[in-house]
Each structure stands twice: as C-alpha cells, then as structure tokens.
All heavy atoms as TSV, in Angstrom:
chain	resi	resn	atom	element	x	y	z
A	1	MET	N	N	14.412	-9.621	-21.716
A	1	MET	CA	C	15.118	-9.345	-20.466
A	1	MET	C	C	14.744	-7.985	-19.938
A	1	MET	O	O	14.673	-7.770	-18.762
A	1	MET	CB	C	16.635	-9.498	-20.758
A	1	MET	CG	C	17.425	-9.748	-19.531
A	1	MET	SD	S	16.854	-11.285	-18.819
A	1	MET	CE	C	18.284	-11.823	-18.025
A	2	VAL	N	N	14.606	-7.004	-20.842
A	2	VAL	CA	C	14.265	-5.645	-20.409
A	2	VAL	C	C	12.914	-5.619	-19.718
A	2	VAL	O	O	12.771	-4.894	-18.713
A	2	VAL	CB	C	14.285	-4.683	-21.616
A	2	VAL	CG1	C	13.832	-3.329	-21.208
A	2	VAL	CG2	C	15.705	-4.627	-22.224
A	3	THR	N	N	11.939	-6.362	-20.178
A	3	THR	CA	C	10.614	-6.325	-19.593
A	3	THR	C	C	10.669	-6.863	-18.151
A	3	THR	O	O	9.979	-6.377	-17.285
A	3	THR	CB	C	9.564	-7.126	-20.387
A	3	THR	OG1	O	10.068	-8.467	-20.556
A	3	THR	CG2	C	9.357	-6.486	-21.742
A	4	LYS	N	N	11.441	-7.867	-17.877
A	4	LYS	CA	C	11.595	-8.384	-16.517
A	4	LYS	C	C	12.149	-7.301	-15.602
A	4	LYS	O	O	11.714	-7.128	-14.469
A	4	LYS	CB	C	12.477	-9.604	-16.474
A	4	LYS	CG	C	11.773	-10.885	-16.685
A	4	LYS	CD	C	12.647	-12.042	-16.347
A	4	LYS	CE	C	11.873	-13.348	-16.368
A	4	LYS	NZ	N	12.655	-14.458	-15.942
A	5	ARG	N	N	13.129	-6.573	-16.111
A	5	ARG	CA	C	13.720	-5.542	-15.304
A	5	ARG	C	C	12.711	-4.431	-14.957
A	5	ARG	O	O	12.635	-3.948	-13.851
A	5	ARG	CB	C	14.935	-4.961	-15.995
A	5	ARG	CG	C	15.803	-4.142	-15.082
A	5	ARG	CD	C	17.108	-3.697	-15.737
A	5	ARG	NE	N	17.938	-4.892	-16.010
A	5	ARG	CZ	C	18.754	-4.980	-17.033
A	5	ARG	NH1	N	18.858	-4.016	-17.891
A	5	ARG	NH2	N	19.459	-6.043	-17.237
A	6	LYS	N	N	11.929	-4.060	-15.952
A	6	LYS	CA	C	10.884	-3.075	-15.747
A	6	LYS	C	C	9.840	-3.514	-14.712
A	6	LYS	O	O	9.456	-2.761	-13.848
A	6	LYS	CB	C	10.198	-2.710	-17.062
A	6	LYS	CG	C	10.920	-1.755	-17.954
A	6	LYS	CD	C	10.059	-1.363	-19.109
A	6	LYS	CE	C	10.788	-0.399	-20.027
A	6	LYS	NZ	N	9.974	-0.020	-21.170
A	7	LYS	N	N	9.374	-4.737	-14.878
A	7	LYS	CA	C	8.408	-5.281	-13.945
A	7	LYS	C	C	9.030	-5.376	-12.545
A	7	LYS	O	O	8.356	-5.130	-11.562
A	7	LYS	CB	C	7.908	-6.629	-14.412
A	7	LYS	CG	C	7.032	-6.548	-15.631
A	7	LYS	CD	C	6.539	-7.926	-16.070
A	7	LYS	CE	C	5.732	-7.852	-17.330
A	7	LYS	NZ	N	5.322	-9.152	-17.771
A	8	SER	N	N	10.274	-5.696	-12.506
A	8	SER	CA	C	10.969	-5.800	-11.231
A	8	SER	C	C	11.028	-4.433	-10.557
A	8	SER	O	O	10.779	-4.349	-9.319
A	8	SER	CB	C	12.344	-6.336	-11.541
A	8	SER	OG	O	12.973	-6.840	-10.505
A	9	LYS	N	N	11.318	-3.420	-11.306
A	9	LYS	CA	C	11.345	-2.055	-10.766
A	9	LYS	C	C	9.974	-1.634	-10.287
A	9	LYS	O	O	9.792	-1.033	-9.218
A	9	LYS	CB	C	11.884	-1.060	-11.772
A	9	LYS	CG	C	13.359	-1.154	-12.011
A	9	LYS	CD	C	13.776	-0.133	-13.025
A	9	LYS	CE	C	15.254	-0.203	-13.326
A	9	LYS	NZ	N	15.690	0.800	-14.331
A	10	LYS	N	N	8.952	-1.979	-11.085
A	10	LYS	CA	C	7.594	-1.642	-10.736
A	10	LYS	C	C	7.219	-2.344	-9.446
A	10	LYS	O	O	6.583	-1.760	-8.571
A	10	LYS	CB	C	6.634	-2.072	-11.870
A	10	LYS	CG	C	5.221	-1.759	-11.604
A	10	LYS	CD	C	4.345	-2.216	-12.762
A	10	LYS	CE	C	2.884	-1.953	-12.503
A	10	LYS	NZ	N	1.993	-2.451	-13.554
A	11	LEU	N	N	7.543	-3.593	-9.320
A	11	LEU	CA	C	7.243	-4.403	-8.144
A	11	LEU	C	C	7.934	-3.774	-6.896
A	11	LEU	O	O	7.291	-3.641	-5.825
A	11	LEU	CB	C	7.664	-5.838	-8.299
A	11	LEU	CG	C	7.374	-6.781	-7.165
A	11	LEU	CD1	C	5.884	-6.865	-6.867
A	11	LEU	CD2	C	7.950	-8.156	-7.492
A	12	LYS	N	N	9.179	-3.398	-7.056
A	12	LYS	CA	C	9.916	-2.789	-5.908
A	12	LYS	C	C	9.264	-1.473	-5.521
A	12	LYS	O	O	9.088	-1.232	-4.313
A	12	LYS	CB	C	11.379	-2.575	-6.384
A	12	LYS	CG	C	12.199	-1.926	-5.306
A	12	LYS	CD	C	12.403	-2.871	-4.126
A	12	LYS	CE	C	13.373	-2.227	-3.104
A	12	LYS	NZ	N	13.426	-2.998	-1.877
A	13	LYS	N	N	8.812	-0.685	-6.457
A	13	LYS	CA	C	8.169	0.581	-6.168
A	13	LYS	C	C	6.867	0.366	-5.436
A	13	LYS	O	O	6.568	1.053	-4.455
A	13	LYS	CB	C	7.892	1.336	-7.498
A	13	LYS	CG	C	7.242	2.672	-7.297
A	13	LYS	CD	C	7.026	3.369	-8.609
A	13	LYS	CE	C	6.238	4.641	-8.410
A	13	LYS	NZ	N	5.880	5.290	-9.678
A	14	LEU	N	N	6.114	-0.631	-5.855
A	14	LEU	CA	C	4.850	-0.959	-5.185
A	14	LEU	C	C	5.091	-1.442	-3.768
A	14	LEU	O	O	4.360	-1.101	-2.894
A	14	LEU	CB	C	4.082	-2.040	-6.003
A	14	LEU	CG	C	3.423	-1.552	-7.298
A	14	LEU	CD1	C	2.937	-2.773	-8.081
A	14	LEU	CD2	C	2.300	-0.585	-7.002
A	15	GLU	N	N	6.123	-2.234	-3.599
A	15	GLU	CA	C	6.438	-2.755	-2.227
A	15	GLU	C	C	6.843	-1.608	-1.307
A	15	GLU	O	O	6.433	-1.590	-0.137
A	15	GLU	CB	C	7.521	-3.790	-2.324
A	15	GLU	CG	C	7.035	-5.104	-2.918
A	15	GLU	CD	C	8.113	-6.135	-3.127
A	15	GLU	OE1	O	9.287	-5.759	-3.192
A	15	GLU	OE2	O	7.739	-7.297	-3.322
A	16	VAL	N	N	7.614	-0.660	-1.832
A	16	VAL	CA	C	7.996	0.466	-1.003
A	16	VAL	C	C	6.797	1.306	-0.630
A	16	VAL	O	O	6.642	1.751	0.506
A	16	VAL	CB	C	9.056	1.322	-1.766
A	16	VAL	CG1	C	9.279	2.672	-1.069
A	16	VAL	CG2	C	10.354	0.583	-1.852
A	17	GLU	N	N	5.897	1.506	-1.590
A	17	GLU	CA	C	4.670	2.283	-1.330
A	17	GLU	C	C	3.799	1.556	-0.296
A	17	GLU	O	O	3.244	2.191	0.616
A	17	GLU	CB	C	3.872	2.489	-2.614
A	17	GLU	CG	C	2.664	3.352	-2.431
A	17	GLU	CD	C	1.905	3.607	-3.750
A	17	GLU	OE1	O	2.324	3.106	-4.789
A	17	GLU	OE2	O	0.892	4.304	-3.649
A	18	HIS	N	N	3.729	0.230	-0.373
A	18	HIS	CA	C	2.915	-0.516	0.555
A	18	HIS	C	C	3.528	-0.424	1.963
A	18	HIS	O	O	2.771	-0.257	2.962
A	18	HIS	CB	C	2.883	-1.984	0.139
A	18	HIS	CG	C	1.941	-2.835	0.973
A	18	HIS	ND1	N	2.382	-3.556	2.045
A	18	HIS	CD2	C	0.615	-3.022	0.872
A	18	HIS	CE1	C	1.351	-4.135	2.583
A	18	HIS	NE2	N	0.244	-3.866	1.926
A	19	GLN	N	N	4.828	-0.472	2.108
A	19	GLN	CA	C	5.471	-0.304	3.412
A	19	GLN	C	C	5.178	1.055	3.956
A	19	GLN	O	O	4.922	1.187	5.168
A	19	GLN	CB	C	6.976	-0.534	3.272
A	19	GLN	CG	C	7.364	-1.949	2.994
A	19	GLN	CD	C	8.840	-2.116	2.634
A	19	GLN	OE1	O	9.561	-1.123	2.546
A	19	GLN	NE2	N	9.271	-3.374	2.457
A	20	TYR	N	N	5.244	2.089	3.139
A	20	TYR	CA	C	4.934	3.474	3.607
A	20	TYR	C	C	3.510	3.554	4.111
A	20	TYR	O	O	3.275	4.107	5.184
A	20	TYR	CB	C	5.215	4.436	2.468
A	20	TYR	CG	C	4.618	5.836	2.734
A	20	TYR	CD1	C	5.307	6.691	3.595
A	20	TYR	CD2	C	3.409	6.257	2.192
A	20	TYR	CE1	C	4.804	7.940	3.890
A	20	TYR	CE2	C	2.929	7.491	2.473
A	20	TYR	CZ	C	3.636	8.356	3.320
A	20	TYR	OH	O	3.118	9.591	3.607
A	21	LEU	N	N	2.564	3.026	3.316
A	21	LEU	CA	C	1.170	3.078	3.726
A	21	LEU	C	C	0.931	2.248	5.002
A	21	LEU	O	O	0.132	2.662	5.836
A	21	LEU	CB	C	0.282	2.531	2.599
A	21	LEU	CG	C	0.168	3.436	1.386
A	21	LEU	CD1	C	-0.495	2.719	0.251
A	21	LEU	CD2	C	-0.582	4.752	1.731
A	22	ASP	N	N	1.659	1.169	5.163
A	22	ASP	CA	C	1.522	0.337	6.372
A	22	ASP	C	C	1.940	1.135	7.621
A	22	ASP	O	O	1.256	1.148	8.628
A	22	ASP	CB	C	2.387	-0.910	6.211
A	22	ASP	CG	C	2.109	-1.930	7.333
A	22	ASP	OD1	O	0.900	-2.131	7.650
A	22	ASP	OD2	O	3.051	-2.509	7.835
A	23	ARG	N	N	3.067	1.885	7.463
A	23	ARG	CA	C	3.517	2.693	8.585
A	23	ARG	C	C	2.474	3.827	8.914
A	23	ARG	O	O	2.209	4.113	10.077
A	23	ARG	CB	C	4.869	3.334	8.261
A	23	ARG	CG	C	6.048	2.326	8.364
A	23	ARG	CD	C	7.391	3.019	8.317
A	23	ARG	NE	N	7.541	3.904	7.154
A	23	ARG	CZ	C	8.035	3.540	5.977
A	23	ARG	NH1	N	8.412	2.296	5.788
A	23	ARG	NH2	N	8.170	4.392	4.988
A	24	LYS	N	N	1.959	4.472	7.835
A	24	LYS	CA	C	0.991	5.523	8.081
A	24	LYS	C	C	-0.303	5.058	8.693
A	24	LYS	O	O	-0.852	5.680	9.591
A	24	LYS	CB	C	0.645	6.243	6.705
A	24	LYS	CG	C	1.803	7.047	6.136
A	24	LYS	CD	C	2.263	8.139	7.065
A	24	LYS	CE	C	1.259	9.267	7.078
A	24	LYS	NZ	N	1.729	10.409	7.923
A	25	VAL	N	N	-0.745	3.870	8.237
A	25	VAL	CA	C	-1.989	3.299	8.834
A	25	VAL	C	C	-1.760	2.968	10.298
A	25	VAL	O	O	-2.592	3.252	11.142
A	25	VAL	CB	C	-2.446	2.050	8.024
A	25	VAL	CG1	C	-3.436	1.232	8.797
A	25	VAL	CG2	C	-2.990	2.432	6.691
A	26	ALA	N	N	-0.594	2.384	10.623
A	26	ALA	CA	C	-0.322	2.065	11.997
A	26	ALA	C	C	-0.265	3.355	12.870
A	26	ALA	O	O	-0.781	3.378	13.980
A	26	ALA	CB	C	1.014	1.312	12.101
A	27	GLN	N	N	0.361	4.377	12.344
A	27	GLN	CA	C	0.471	5.615	13.058
A	27	GLN	C	C	-0.954	6.256	13.307
A	27	GLN	O	O	-1.288	6.689	14.395
A	27	GLN	CB	C	1.344	6.623	12.300
A	27	GLN	CG	C	1.477	7.952	12.914
A	27	GLN	CD	C	2.219	8.939	12.044
A	27	GLN	OE1	O	2.595	8.647	10.934
A	27	GLN	NE2	N	2.445	10.133	12.539
A	28	LEU	N	N	-1.762	6.287	12.238
A	28	LEU	CA	C	-3.062	6.858	12.349
A	28	LEU	C	C	-3.995	6.032	13.270
A	28	LEU	O	O	-4.832	6.561	13.966
A	28	LEU	CB	C	-3.754	7.074	10.983
A	28	LEU	CG	C	-3.163	8.228	10.191
A	28	LEU	CD1	C	-3.752	8.262	8.791
A	28	LEU	CD2	C	-3.412	9.551	10.900
A	29	THR	N	N	-3.819	4.717	13.212
A	29	THR	CA	C	-4.620	3.863	14.111
A	29	THR	C	C	-4.275	4.161	15.578
A	29	THR	O	O	-5.149	4.249	16.401
A	29	THR	CB	C	-4.321	2.371	13.821
A	29	THR	OG1	O	-4.656	2.123	12.441
A	29	THR	CG2	C	-5.139	1.460	14.648
A	30	LYS	N	N	-3.004	4.386	15.829
A	30	LYS	CA	C	-2.569	4.771	17.180
A	30	LYS	C	C	-3.136	6.096	17.571
A	30	LYS	O	O	-3.600	6.324	18.697
A	30	LYS	CB	C	-1.038	4.780	17.223
A	30	LYS	CG	C	-0.516	5.025	18.603
A	30	LYS	CD	C	1.005	5.017	18.589
A	30	LYS	CE	C	1.579	5.414	19.931
A	30	LYS	NZ	N	3.074	5.510	19.880
A	31	ASP	N	N	-3.123	7.044	16.620
A	31	ASP	CA	C	-3.626	8.398	16.878
A	31	ASP	C	C	-5.157	8.401	17.091
A	31	ASP	O	O	-5.735	9.243	17.778
A	31	ASP	CB	C	-3.296	9.359	15.738
A	31	ASP	CG	C	-1.806	9.664	15.638
A	31	ASP	OD1	O	-1.097	9.350	16.622
A	31	ASP	OD2	O	-1.386	10.181	14.609
A	32	ARG	N	N	-5.821	7.411	16.490
A	32	ARG	CA	C	-7.284	7.323	16.631
A	32	ARG	C	C	-7.737	7.048	18.071
A	32	ARG	O	O	-8.917	7.252	18.411
A	32	ARG	CB	C	-7.889	6.236	15.718
A	32	ARG	CG	C	-7.977	6.574	14.271
A	32	ARG	CD	C	-9.214	7.326	13.910
A	32	ARG	NE	N	-10.423	6.556	14.128
A	32	ARG	CZ	C	-11.622	7.093	14.316
A	32	ARG	NH1	N	-11.778	8.390	14.296
A	32	ARG	NH2	N	-12.690	6.354	14.462
A	33	LEU	N	N	-6.844	6.567	18.888
A	33	LEU	CA	C	-7.187	6.343	20.285
A	33	LEU	C	C	-7.517	7.663	20.982
A	33	LEU	O	O	-8.333	7.700	21.899
A	33	LEU	CB	C	-6.013	5.640	21.034
A	33	LEU	CG	C	-5.677	4.243	20.565
A	33	LEU	CD1	C	-4.411	3.706	21.245
A	33	LEU	CD2	C	-6.854	3.307	20.751
A	34	LYS	N	N	-6.931	8.751	20.513
A	34	LYS	CA	C	-7.196	10.066	21.085
A	34	LYS	C	C	-8.105	10.884	20.249
A	34	LYS	O	O	-8.926	11.643	20.749
A	34	LYS	CB	C	-5.853	10.815	21.251
A	34	LYS	CG	C	-4.902	10.154	22.223
A	34	LYS	CD	C	-3.582	10.857	22.267
A	34	LYS	CE	C	-2.623	10.065	23.174
A	34	LYS	NZ	N	-1.255	10.519	23.065
A	35	ASP	N	N	-7.944	10.788	18.893
A	35	ASP	CA	C	-8.752	11.641	17.977
A	35	ASP	C	C	-9.824	10.772	17.303
A	35	ASP	O	O	-9.518	9.988	16.420
A	35	ASP	CB	C	-7.825	12.220	16.922
A	35	ASP	CG	C	-8.597	13.095	15.918
A	35	ASP	OD1	O	-9.712	13.455	16.172
A	35	ASP	OD2	O	-7.975	13.406	14.881
A	36	ARG	N	N	-11.060	10.870	17.783
A	36	ARG	CA	C	-12.149	10.031	17.252
A	36	ARG	C	C	-13.027	10.784	16.273
A	36	ARG	O	O	-14.178	10.454	16.119
A	36	ARG	CB	C	-12.961	9.489	18.440
A	36	ARG	CG	C	-12.204	8.731	19.455
A	36	ARG	CD	C	-11.652	7.436	18.863
A	36	ARG	NE	N	-12.730	6.519	18.589
A	36	ARG	CZ	C	-12.569	5.355	17.997
A	36	ARG	NH1	N	-11.375	4.950	17.658
A	36	ARG	NH2	N	-13.597	4.584	17.717
A	37	SER	N	N	-12.451	11.808	15.634
A	37	SER	CA	C	-13.271	12.621	14.723
A	37	SER	C	C	-13.605	11.830	13.447
A	37	SER	O	O	-12.910	10.874	13.064
A	37	SER	CB	C	-12.530	13.920	14.368
A	37	SER	OG	O	-11.369	13.633	13.581
A	38	THR	N	N	-14.623	12.298	12.760
A	38	THR	CA	C	-15.021	11.674	11.504
A	38	THR	C	C	-13.946	11.846	10.446
A	38	THR	O	O	-13.709	10.960	9.621
A	38	THR	CB	C	-16.349	12.317	11.007
A	38	THR	OG1	O	-17.317	12.225	12.045
A	38	THR	CG2	C	-16.850	11.619	9.769
A	39	GLU	N	N	-13.305	13.003	10.458
A	39	GLU	CA	C	-12.241	13.274	9.476
A	39	GLU	C	C	-11.116	12.279	9.616
A	39	GLU	O	O	-10.617	11.755	8.614
A	39	GLU	CB	C	-11.731	14.715	9.721
A	39	GLU	CG	C	-10.655	15.107	8.690
A	39	GLU	CD	C	-10.114	16.474	8.915
A	39	GLU	OE1	O	-10.633	17.200	9.822
A	39	GLU	OE2	O	-9.165	16.852	8.231
A	40	SER	N	N	-10.691	11.991	10.845
A	40	SER	CA	C	-9.581	11.055	10.997
A	40	SER	C	C	-9.999	9.635	10.561
A	40	SER	O	O	-9.205	8.858	10.026
A	40	SER	CB	C	-9.059	11.057	12.446
A	40	SER	OG	O	-10.014	10.491	13.349
A	41	LYS	N	N	-11.276	9.301	10.807
A	41	LYS	CA	C	-11.754	7.988	10.382
A	41	LYS	C	C	-11.757	7.910	8.854
A	41	LYS	O	O	-11.384	6.878	8.283
A	41	LYS	CB	C	-13.168	7.748	10.901
A	41	LYS	CG	C	-13.751	6.412	10.493
A	41	LYS	CD	C	-15.152	6.231	11.003
A	41	LYS	CE	C	-15.695	4.896	10.530
A	41	LYS	NZ	N	-17.130	4.766	10.791
A	42	ASP	N	N	-12.177	8.980	8.200
A	42	ASP	CA	C	-12.227	8.988	6.735
A	42	ASP	C	C	-10.816	8.846	6.136
A	42	ASP	O	O	-10.587	8.101	5.198
A	42	ASP	CB	C	-12.876	10.288	6.216
A	42	ASP	CG	C	-14.334	10.337	6.512
A	42	ASP	OD1	O	-14.939	9.262	6.775
A	42	ASP	OD2	O	-14.912	11.461	6.492
A	43	ILE	N	N	-9.851	9.562	6.708
A	43	ILE	CA	C	-8.468	9.503	6.237
A	43	ILE	C	C	-7.930	8.088	6.438
A	43	ILE	O	O	-7.325	7.527	5.512
A	43	ILE	CB	C	-7.598	10.518	6.997
A	43	ILE	CG1	C	-7.998	11.952	6.598
A	43	ILE	CG2	C	-6.113	10.285	6.692
A	43	ILE	CD1	C	-7.385	12.996	7.461
A	44	LEU	N	N	-8.164	7.513	7.590
A	44	LEU	CA	C	-7.692	6.138	7.857
A	44	LEU	C	C	-8.351	5.150	6.883
A	44	LEU	O	O	-7.664	4.275	6.360
A	44	LEU	CB	C	-7.983	5.776	9.311
A	44	LEU	CG	C	-7.461	4.427	9.786
A	44	LEU	CD1	C	-5.981	4.336	9.647
A	44	LEU	CD2	C	-7.923	4.163	11.222
A	45	SER	N	N	-9.628	5.278	6.649
A	45	SER	CA	C	-10.311	4.347	5.729
A	45	SER	C	C	-9.748	4.494	4.309
A	45	SER	O	O	-9.519	3.504	3.612
A	45	SER	CB	C	-11.798	4.661	5.682
A	45	SER	OG	O	-12.379	4.386	6.928
A	46	ARG	N	N	-9.501	5.722	3.884
A	46	ARG	CA	C	-8.940	5.964	2.543
A	46	ARG	C	C	-7.556	5.317	2.412
A	46	ARG	O	O	-7.267	4.691	1.414
A	46	ARG	CB	C	-8.945	7.454	2.230
A	46	ARG	CG	C	-8.616	7.804	0.825
A	46	ARG	CD	C	-8.779	9.300	0.489
A	46	ARG	NE	N	-8.357	10.151	1.569
A	46	ARG	CZ	C	-9.145	11.035	2.204
A	46	ARG	NH1	N	-10.394	11.153	1.869
A	46	ARG	NH2	N	-8.702	11.821	3.141
A	47	LEU	N	N	-6.714	5.508	3.457
A	47	LEU	CA	C	-5.379	4.943	3.414
A	47	LEU	C	C	-5.423	3.427	3.386
A	47	LEU	O	O	-4.655	2.775	2.691
A	47	LEU	CB	C	-4.594	5.389	4.638
A	47	LEU	CG	C	-3.955	6.762	4.586
A	47	LEU	CD1	C	-3.268	7.144	5.899
A	47	LEU	CD2	C	-2.971	6.878	3.414
A	48	LYS	N	N	-6.364	2.825	4.134
A	48	LYS	CA	C	-6.485	1.369	4.158
A	48	LYS	C	C	-6.909	0.851	2.792
A	48	LYS	O	O	-6.427	-0.165	2.300
A	48	LYS	CB	C	-7.480	0.920	5.232
A	48	LYS	CG	C	-6.917	1.006	6.612
A	48	LYS	CD	C	-7.887	0.458	7.663
A	48	LYS	CE	C	-7.305	0.456	9.019
A	48	LYS	NZ	N	-8.258	-0.128	10.012
A	49	ARG	N	N	-7.855	1.566	2.148
A	49	ARG	CA	C	-8.266	1.146	0.791
A	49	ARG	C	C	-7.134	1.257	-0.223
A	49	ARG	O	O	-6.904	0.348	-1.034
A	49	ARG	CB	C	-9.447	1.983	0.311
A	49	ARG	CG	C	-10.746	1.482	0.799
A	49	ARG	CD	C	-11.912	2.258	0.303
A	49	ARG	NE	N	-12.063	3.339	1.325
A	49	ARG	CZ	C	-12.478	4.569	1.092
A	49	ARG	NH1	N	-12.745	4.960	-0.079
A	49	ARG	NH2	N	-12.597	5.430	2.104
A	50	THR	N	N	-6.362	2.329	-0.108
A	50	THR	CA	C	-5.212	2.531	-0.997
A	50	THR	C	C	-4.199	1.433	-0.780
A	50	THR	O	O	-3.643	0.870	-1.716
A	50	THR	CB	C	-4.587	3.922	-0.764
A	50	THR	OG1	O	-5.575	4.926	-0.948
A	50	THR	CG2	C	-3.442	4.150	-1.727
A	51	LYS	N	N	-3.957	1.111	0.502
A	51	LYS	CA	C	-3.015	0.047	0.837
A	51	LYS	C	C	-3.423	-1.280	0.262
A	51	LYS	O	O	-2.624	-2.023	-0.279
A	51	LYS	CB	C	-2.877	-0.050	2.360
A	51	LYS	CG	C	-1.888	-1.052	2.855
A	51	LYS	CD	C	-1.843	-1.088	4.350
A	51	LYS	CE	C	-1.210	-2.342	4.883
A	51	LYS	NZ	N	-1.398	-2.461	6.319
A	52	LEU	N	N	-4.743	-1.548	0.280
A	52	LEU	CA	C	-5.264	-2.793	-0.249
A	52	LEU	C	C	-5.106	-2.804	-1.765
A	52	LEU	O	O	-4.760	-3.864	-2.335
A	52	LEU	CB	C	-6.748	-2.961	0.177
A	52	LEU	CG	C	-7.390	-4.251	-0.245
A	52	LEU	CD1	C	-6.659	-5.464	0.365
A	52	LEU	CD2	C	-8.852	-4.262	0.194
A	53	MET	N	N	-5.347	-1.695	-2.437
A	53	MET	CA	C	-5.184	-1.637	-3.878
A	53	MET	C	C	-3.729	-1.886	-4.291
A	53	MET	O	O	-3.429	-2.579	-5.244
A	53	MET	CB	C	-5.642	-0.310	-4.447
A	53	MET	CG	C	-7.149	-0.129	-4.458
A	53	MET	SD	S	-7.719	1.342	-5.294
A	53	MET	CE	C	-7.155	2.629	-4.244
A	54	VAL	N	N	-2.806	-1.320	-3.470
A	54	VAL	CA	C	-1.384	-1.511	-3.761
A	54	VAL	C	C	-1.021	-3.008	-3.544
A	54	VAL	O	O	-0.277	-3.566	-4.322
A	54	VAL	CB	C	-0.506	-0.601	-2.874
A	54	VAL	CG1	C	0.941	-0.951	-2.989
A	54	VAL	CG2	C	-0.726	0.825	-3.283
A	55	LYS	N	N	-1.602	-3.575	-2.499
A	55	LYS	CA	C	-1.326	-5.019	-2.224
A	55	LYS	C	C	-1.850	-5.901	-3.407
A	55	LYS	O	O	-1.154	-6.830	-3.799
A	55	LYS	CB	C	-2.051	-5.407	-0.915
A	55	LYS	CG	C	-1.753	-6.846	-0.508
A	55	LYS	CD	C	-2.468	-7.173	0.807
A	55	LYS	CE	C	-2.259	-8.607	1.188
A	55	LYS	NZ	N	-2.971	-8.905	2.424
A	56	ASP	N	N	-3.007	-5.558	-3.929
A	56	ASP	CA	C	-3.513	-6.285	-5.070
A	56	ASP	C	C	-2.620	-6.072	-6.297
A	56	ASP	O	O	-2.390	-7.024	-7.070
A	56	ASP	CB	C	-4.905	-5.853	-5.389
A	56	ASP	CG	C	-5.950	-6.335	-4.360
A	56	ASP	OD1	O	-5.628	-7.197	-3.526
A	56	ASP	OD2	O	-7.064	-5.685	-4.314
A	57	ALA	N	N	-2.117	-4.911	-6.494
A	57	ALA	CA	C	-1.233	-4.611	-7.603
A	57	ALA	C	C	0.091	-5.403	-7.463
A	57	ALA	O	O	0.631	-5.860	-8.455
A	57	ALA	CB	C	-0.939	-3.123	-7.702
A	58	ILE	N	N	0.554	-5.510	-6.235
A	58	ILE	CA	C	1.775	-6.321	-6.012
A	58	ILE	C	C	1.529	-7.770	-6.376
A	58	ILE	O	O	2.351	-8.425	-7.045
A	58	ILE	CB	C	2.218	-6.215	-4.517
A	58	ILE	CG1	C	2.764	-4.831	-4.221
A	58	ILE	CG2	C	3.280	-7.278	-4.183
A	58	ILE	CD1	C	3.005	-4.518	-2.769
A	59	ALA	N	N	0.388	-8.303	-5.929
A	59	ALA	CA	C	0.063	-9.692	-6.270
A	59	ALA	C	C	-0.025	-9.888	-7.802
A	59	ALA	O	O	0.462	-10.891	-8.294
A	59	ALA	CB	C	-1.245	-10.110	-5.585
A	60	LYS	N	N	-0.652	-8.949	-8.465
A	60	LYS	CA	C	-0.764	-9.035	-9.904
A	60	LYS	C	C	0.581	-8.961	-10.575
A	60	LYS	O	O	0.876	-9.704	-11.511
A	60	LYS	CB	C	-1.688	-7.900	-10.407
A	60	LYS	CG	C	-1.983	-7.970	-11.872
A	60	LYS	CD	C	-2.929	-6.877	-12.274
A	60	LYS	CE	C	-3.193	-6.870	-13.758
A	60	LYS	NZ	N	-4.088	-5.798	-14.148
A	61	ALA	N	N	1.434	-8.086	-10.122
A	61	ALA	CA	C	2.790	-7.936	-10.659
A	61	ALA	C	C	3.611	-9.231	-10.448
A	61	ALA	O	O	4.329	-9.671	-11.359
A	61	ALA	CB	C	3.521	-6.760	-10.076
A	62	LYS	N	N	3.470	-9.819	-9.274
A	62	LYS	CA	C	4.204	-11.056	-8.987
A	62	LYS	C	C	3.671	-12.167	-9.906
A	62	LYS	O	O	4.475	-12.993	-10.371
A	62	LYS	CB	C	4.085	-11.430	-7.518
A	62	LYS	CG	C	4.945	-10.656	-6.596
A	62	LYS	CD	C	4.812	-11.117	-5.192
A	62	LYS	CE	C	5.687	-10.322	-4.261
A	62	LYS	NZ	N	5.593	-10.749	-2.860
A	63	ALA	N	N	2.388	-12.233	-10.156
A	63	ALA	CA	C	1.832	-13.243	-10.988
A	63	ALA	C	C	2.312	-13.106	-12.420
A	63	ALA	O	O	2.586	-14.112	-13.087
A	63	ALA	CB	C	0.286	-13.187	-10.949
A	64	THR	N	N	2.450	-11.889	-12.920
A	64	THR	CA	C	2.913	-11.725	-14.275
A	64	THR	C	C	4.416	-12.012	-14.386
A	64	THR	O	O	4.887	-12.434	-15.436
A	64	THR	CB	C	2.656	-10.303	-14.763
A	64	THR	OG1	O	3.261	-9.352	-13.911
A	64	THR	CG2	C	1.172	-10.018	-14.895
A	65	LEU	N	N	5.158	-11.840	-13.289
A	65	LEU	CA	C	6.609	-12.153	-13.314
A	65	LEU	C	C	6.803	-13.702	-13.400
A	65	LEU	O	O	7.710	-14.136	-14.063
A	65	LEU	CB	C	7.303	-11.619	-12.079
A	65	LEU	CG	C	7.743	-10.205	-12.071
A	65	LEU	CD1	C	8.370	-9.787	-10.756
A	65	LEU	CD2	C	8.745	-9.937	-13.218
A	66	THR	N	N	5.967	-14.440	-12.713
A	66	THR	CA	C	6.159	-15.869	-12.671
A	66	THR	C	C	5.579	-16.550	-13.931
A	66	THR	O	O	5.994	-17.678	-14.244
A	66	THR	CB	C	5.480	-16.483	-11.451
A	66	THR	OG1	O	4.073	-16.189	-11.443
A	66	THR	CG2	C	6.117	-16.014	-10.175
A	67	SER	N	N	4.702	-15.931	-14.611
A	67	SER	CA	C	4.155	-16.591	-15.819
A	67	SER	C	C	4.865	-16.226	-17.086
A	67	SER	O	O	5.805	-15.587	-17.153
A	67	SER	CB	C	2.665	-16.226	-15.994
A	67	SER	OG	O	2.469	-14.849	-16.078
C-alpha cells in the first residue's frame, strides 16, 4: 500500500511539473512572435524537450501503477 502512495505522489509531482512547463512553453511561443533570437529558440527547444521527457515519465509512472 505504501508503494502505491509513493508512486501516486510521484505521478502528481510529474503532472504539476508538466503543467508548469506547458504554461512556460505557451508563454515563450507567444514571445517568439517578437523575439526571434537564437537564444530564445534554444530556450524554447530545451523546455519542449524537458516537457516531453516529463510526459514520458508520466506515462511510465501510470503504466507501473496499473500493472
């Protein structure tokens, strides 16, 4: 029972992080309309990769909860 609770907390933490990254990506995408610098593109790309890694971790955590 304890392991389910730990995984559940981990899943919740990952979901919150994913929501945060989603908001940041949306904000930076909007800002990219004005700021077309290489630096802003690099930051946006890095955030998108991080968001994707978190999404994969969420899927993995959900899979371990159901099995």
